[in-house]
Structures are given as C-alpha cells and as structure tokens.
C-alpha positions as CSV (number, residue, x, y, z in Angstrom):
1,M,-36.8,-11.5,23.4
2,I,-40.6,-11.8,24.5
3,R,-42.4,-9.1,25.4
4,Q,-46.3,-7.6,25.8
5,A,-48.1,-7.2,22.3
6,E,-48.3,-3.7,21.2
7,Q,-50.6,-1.9,18.4
8,A,-47.6,-1.7,16.3
9,D,-47.1,-5.5,16.5
10,L,-50.5,-6.2,14.9
11,L,-49.9,-6.2,11.4
12,D,-46.6,-8.5,11.9
13,V,-49.0,-10.6,14.5
14,F,-52.0,-11.0,11.7
15,R,-49.5,-11.6,9.0
16,I,-47.7,-14.7,11.2
17,E,-52.0,-15.7,11.8
18,R,-52.5,-15.7,7.9
19,A,-49.6,-17.6,6.7
20,T,-50.2,-20.3,9.3
21,F,-53.5,-21.0,10.0
22,P,-56.1,-22.2,7.0
23,Q,-58.7,-20.3,9.2
24,P,-57.1,-16.9,10.6
25,W,-58.6,-14.8,13.1
26,P,-59.2,-11.6,11.7
27,F,-57.1,-8.4,12.6
28,S,-60.3,-7.4,14.9
29,A,-59.6,-10.1,17.4
30,F,-56.0,-9.3,17.9
31,E,-56.9,-5.5,18.7
32,S,-59.2,-7.2,21.4
33,F,-56.5,-8.2,23.3
34,L,-54.1,-5.3,23.5
35,G,-53.7,-4.6,27.2
36,E,-53.9,-8.3,28.2
37,R,-51.1,-9.4,29.6
38,G,-51.8,-13.1,27.9
39,F,-50.9,-11.7,24.8
40,L,-47.2,-11.6,24.2
41,V,-44.7,-11.7,21.2
42,A,-41.4,-13.0,20.7
43,T,-39.0,-10.8,18.1
44,R,-35.8,-10.8,17.0
45,E,-32.9,-8.2,17.9
46,S,-34.4,-6.0,15.0
47,S,-37.9,-6.1,16.7
48,E,-39.0,-8.2,13.7
49,V,-42.4,-10.1,15.8
50,V,-41.7,-13.7,14.4
51,G,-44.0,-15.6,17.0
52,Y,-47.1,-14.7,19.5
53,V,-49.5,-16.4,21.8
54,V,-52.8,-15.0,22.8
55,S,-53.8,-16.4,26.1
56,D,-56.9,-15.5,29.2
57,T,-58.0,-16.6,32.2
58,T,-62.3,-17.3,33.1
59,P,-63.0,-17.5,36.7
60,N,-64.5,-20.9,37.6
61,H,-66.1,-21.4,40.9
62,G,-62.8,-20.8,42.3
63,R,-60.5,-22.6,39.9
64,D,-59.9,-20.4,37.2
65,I,-59.6,-21.5,34.0
66,G,-56.3,-20.6,31.3
67,H,-57.1,-20.7,28.0
68,V,-54.2,-20.7,25.4
69,K,-56.7,-19.2,22.3
70,D,-53.8,-19.0,19.8
71,L,-49.8,-19.6,19.4
72,A,-48.3,-19.0,16.3
73,I,-44.5,-18.7,14.7
74,H,-43.7,-17.7,11.2
75,P,-42.9,-20.2,8.8
76,E,-38.9,-19.3,8.9
77,A,-38.6,-19.0,12.5
78,R,-39.9,-22.4,13.3
79,R,-38.3,-25.4,15.1
80,Q,-36.1,-23.1,17.2
81,G,-37.7,-23.2,20.6
82,I,-39.7,-20.3,20.1
83,G,-42.9,-21.3,20.4
84,R,-41.9,-23.4,23.7
85,D,-40.3,-20.4,25.1
86,L,-43.5,-18.2,24.3
87,L,-46.1,-21.0,25.8
88,H,-43.6,-21.0,29.0
89,R,-44.5,-17.4,29.5
90,A,-48.3,-17.5,28.7
91,L,-48.4,-20.1,31.4
92,A,-46.8,-18.6,33.7
93,A,-49.4,-15.3,32.9
94,L,-51.9,-17.7,33.4
95,G,-50.6,-18.8,36.8
96,S,-49.8,-15.5,38.1
97,A,-53.5,-14.4,37.3
98,G,-55.1,-17.5,39.1
99,A,-55.3,-20.1,36.9
100,A,-55.0,-23.5,38.2
101,L,-55.7,-25.3,34.5
102,V,-55.4,-24.7,31.3
103,K,-57.2,-26.0,28.2
104,L,-56.6,-25.4,24.3
105,E,-57.4,-26.3,21.1
106,V,-55.3,-28.0,18.4
107,R,-55.8,-29.6,15.0
108,A,-56.1,-33.4,15.4
109,T,-53.1,-33.3,12.4
110,N,-51.1,-30.7,13.7
111,D,-48.4,-32.7,14.6
112,A,-45.8,-30.2,15.4
113,A,-48.5,-28.5,18.1
114,L,-49.4,-31.8,19.5
115,A,-45.6,-32.7,20.1
116,L,-44.7,-29.6,21.9
117,Y,-47.9,-29.4,24.0
118,R,-47.3,-33.3,24.9
119,S,-44.1,-32.6,26.0
120,E,-45.0,-30.0,28.6
121,G,-47.9,-31.8,29.8
122,F,-50.7,-31.3,28.3
123,E,-53.2,-34.4,27.9
124,P,-55.7,-34.7,25.9
125,L,-59.2,-34.7,27.5
126,R,-61.3,-35.4,24.0
127,R,-61.4,-35.4,20.8
128,V,-64.5,-32.8,19.0
129,P,-65.6,-33.8,15.3
130,R,-65.4,-31.2,13.2
131,Y,-64.4,-28.5,15.3
132,Y,-62.9,-26.6,12.4
133,D,-65.4,-25.0,9.9
134,D,-63.0,-27.1,7.2
135,G,-64.4,-30.1,9.1
136,E,-61.2,-31.1,10.3
137,D,-61.4,-32.5,14.2
138,A,-59.4,-30.8,17.5
139,Y,-58.4,-32.2,20.2
140,V,-59.3,-30.7,23.7
141,M,-56.0,-30.9,25.7
142,V,-55.1,-29.8,29.5
143,L,-52.5,-29.1,31.8
144,D,-52.9,-28.8,35.7
145,L,-50.5,-25.9,36.2
146,A,-49.5,-26.9,39.6
147,E,-48.2,-30.2,38.2
148,W,-46.5,-28.2,35.4
149,H,-44.7,-26.0,38.0
150,A,-43.8,-28.7,40.1
151,E,-42.4,-30.5,36.9
152,H,-40.3,-27.6,36.2
153,D,-39.1,-26.6,39.3
154,R,-37.8,-30.3,39.5
155,A,-35.9,-30.1,36.2
156,A,-34.3,-26.7,37.1
157,D,-33.1,-28.4,40.1
158,G,-31.7,-31.6,38.7
159,R,-29.9,-29.3,36.2
160,A,-28.6,-27.6,39.4
161,D,-27.7,-30.6,40.9
162,H,-25.9,-31.7,37.8
163,T,-23.9,-29.0,37.9
164,R,-22.9,-29.4,41.4
165,S,-22.2,-33.0,40.6
166,S,-19.3,-32.2,38.4
167,D,-18.0,-30.8,41.3
168,P,-15.4,-33.3,43.2
169,D,-16.9,-32.6,46.7
170,A,-20.7,-33.0,45.5
171,N,-22.3,-35.1,47.9
172,S,-24.6,-38.4,47.0
173,E,-27.9,-36.6,47.3
174,G,-26.5,-34.6,44.0
175,D,-25.8,-37.2,42.0
176,T,-28.6,-38.9,42.4
177,A,-30.6,-35.9,41.5
178,S,-28.6,-35.6,38.1
179,T,-28.6,-39.3,37.4
180,R,-32.7,-38.8,37.5
181,T,-33.0,-36.1,35.6
182,D,-30.9,-37.6,32.8
183,S,-32.6,-40.9,32.6
C-alpha cells in the first residue's frame, strides 16, 4: 500500500535511508517534508514501511519543475516493483501539483536506479562531476510528464486492446494495438 507519510513513519524512513545511502539525509530533513503530498511511503500489510519517496514542485515561469529528491527501498524489499510503484505515485502527485517536467539526480554507479529511471522515460541531461561528498559523479535526469502520461495511457490502452483481442469478435484495430504493445 502507498500512502502519505506520517510522523510515526519517520524512524522507519530514516532507517531505510541509512541502510541505503552512504551519505544519508538527516532525520530533520524528513520531518520538514511531512504534510507534503510528494512524501509517500510504501507499507506491507503489517504497516511496516518498506520504502519511500520524497518529491516536490518548484514554480518556473509557468512550466513548474518537479523534483524527485529521494527514493529508497528497504534492502529486503527490493526487486518487487515497490520503487516503480512509488515513482509512479510521485510522478502523478507532481503532475497534479502542476509540474510539466521532472528532474532527479542519481549516482553514476547506481545501475539499478538508472535502469528504473530510463525504463520510465527519464533521460540524462548532464553528468555532474564530484556531485556527492565522496567525489562520485551524478547524472541529472529529466522527464517530460506529458510524454510520460501519454506513454502510460498508450500502454494501458494496449493492455485493454490485448484483452479484447482474445475475444473472437475483436476488431482489427484492437489486434493491431495489441501487437504494437507486445512487440
């Protein structure tokens, strides 16, 4: 389940942050984002927090910019789609807040995160040398939210068309769309 972060979640969020990043944010940073619609947590049925995302929007002359500031999953809960689900919800929240473009920074050696962001349509804008305190480079990546929404709408339509195409009465348009989606 993904929901808005609450005060009671902060210790779990902070523990995940410390287990994930060599330069973790301080606890107070998370406190400052409480109440923001871009601070979301993923929980198990037991209400245990297994991941979180922090994002916000900055006005920019009519083309607001969303910023995914932090995204982390507990080491034991990785590779289950939780990061992608949190990212999707954050992107939706940023779009609702008026963002047209979303940016993020990611360590140049974080292959798993880079693969996730690329698969969602983020593109590298530039490489920033020695971005992190330990001297590691970062990629600044950007995503056009309108394009992302259009792609996800096409994918959803393709899944619907694929379902319809298994019906013997399916029309050829549905068959074409499902072929395009499956390729």
